[in-house]
N, C-alpha and C positions, 0 to 999 in steps of 0.2 A: 198584564192581567189577562189579555185575550188568549195568550198562549196557555196559561194555566187553565182557563175555561175550556179551550179546545182540547187540551190534554185530558181534562176530566170527562168531557164528552166522549173522547175516544176510549177511555177506560170503561165508562158505562156501556158503551157500544160493545166492547169486548165481553163484559159480564153478560149482557143480553145474548150475545152469540153463544157463549158457553151454556147459558140456560137453554137455548134452542137445541144445542147438541144433546144435552142431558134429556130434554123432553123427547127428542126423536129416538134416542137409544132406549129410553125406558118404554116408549110406545112399542118399539119392535120387540123388546124383551117381554112385554105384556102379551102381545099377540102370540108370540112363540109359546109362552106359558099357557095361554088359553087353549091353543091347539094341543099342546102336550097333555094338559089336564083332560081335555075332551077325549084324546086318543087313549089315555090310561083308563079312563072311566068306561068308555064304550068298547074298546078292543080288548083290554086286559081285565076289566071288571074291578079296578081298584082306583082309589083316589085319596087325596089327603086334604083335610080342611085347611091346613096352613098354606098349601099351595094355592087354594082358591082365594084365601085372604091376601096372599101375596099379590094377586092380580089387582086388588083394591089399593094396595100400597104403591104399586107401580103406576096405577092410574092417577093417584094423588100426586105422585112425583111428576108424571108427564104433564098433567093439567096445570099444576101450580108453577112449573118452570116454563111451560109453553105460553102462558098468557102474556108475559112480558115480550116474548119473541113475536107473538102475533101482533102486539101493539107496535113493535118496531116497523113492521111492514104494513101497518094499517089494515090488518086482516081481522080485527076484533069487531065485536058488536059496538056500534057507535050511534048515538042519537044525535042526528044533525038537523035540529029544528030550525036553527037560524043561519047556519054557515053557508047555505046555498045562496043567500042574499048578499054575502060579503065578497069583497075583492080578495085577491091573493094576500095582500097585506092585512086585511081585516081577519082573514082566516089564521094568519100567523099570530096575530094578537089574541084571537080567541083560543088557539092552541096553548099559547104561553100562559094565559090567564087561567084557563081551566086546569092545566097541569099543576100550576103553583097553588091555586086556591081550592081545588077539589081533589084531584087524583092523588097528589102527594100527601096532603093531610089525612085523607080517608084511609089510604094504604098504611100510613104510619100508625093511625089509631087502631086499625084492625090488627096489625102485627103486635102492637103494645098490649091490647086487651086480650089477645089470643095467648100471650105468653103464660099467664097464670094457669090456664087450662092445660097447656102442654106440660108445664112444670109439675102440676099436681099429678097428672097422668104418669110422668116419669118417676117422681118420688114415691108414689104408691105402687109402682111396678105394674101398672094397669095393663092387662092383656085382653085377649079375645075372650068373650063369654062362652065361646064354643070350645068343646073338648078337642084338644089337638090343634087349636088355632094359634095365630101369631102372638108372641108374648109382648111385643113392644108397641102398644097402642099409641104411645106418645109420638111415634114417627109421622103418621098422617097429620097429626095436629101440628107438629113442627113444620111440615110441608106447607101448611096454610100460612104460617108466619114467614117462612122463607119466600113463598110465592108473593106475598104482599110487599115484602122488602124489595123483591125484584121488580114489582110493578112500580113502586116508588122510585127506584133507580132508573127505570126506563122512562118514567114520567119526567124526572129531572133531566135526563138526556134530551127528551123531546122539547122541554122548555128551553134548554140551552141552545138547541138547534134553531128553534124559532127565534130566540133572542139574537143569535148570530145572523140569521137571515134578515131580521128586521134592521139590525145595525148596518148590514151591507146595503140594504135598500135605502135607508135614510142617508147614508154617506154618499151613495151614488146619486141620489136626488139632489143633495147639497152641491156636489161637484157639477152636475148639469146646470143648476141655477147660477153658480159662479161663472161657468163658461159662457152661458147665455148673457149674463150681465156684462162680461168683458167684451163680448162681440158687439153688444148694443152700445157700449161706451166708446168703442173704437171707431 
């Protein structure tokens, strides 16, 4: 069972790594596009609405894939009201519990309730209200769903990691107690 959980943790870690790469590449593409749009507008006197809107599409891709990657390295915004009072083991318990009871359910709910909005946008062929804008407005809405699925996956990975570390801690504590008991008995 522990091999299965470790394999799942590694798979989720790989998914988060891929999300980080996608986030980074889309950020670079967005920056290049912004500079290209700026150069085209101010140097050549021309621009395209769809290229400006593509910047927003790339931003949604970068942000929604980057959140799970930021979580992986603990670089996200986090409200730690209680955790500074906890021991290392207490923090592991807090991480496991908050991931399982808050982060995963909230992410799944947001993805679930976001689906009809994306689906409606897709089936209606919703596009930009601007003339010459991007035709696929469902894509940024889809990115919200994908982003929260990635957050749920990373939260599960962190819960598994915390559980693995807690298991290791309690097994090591039990071994120490057994060894101490044997020393005192001898």
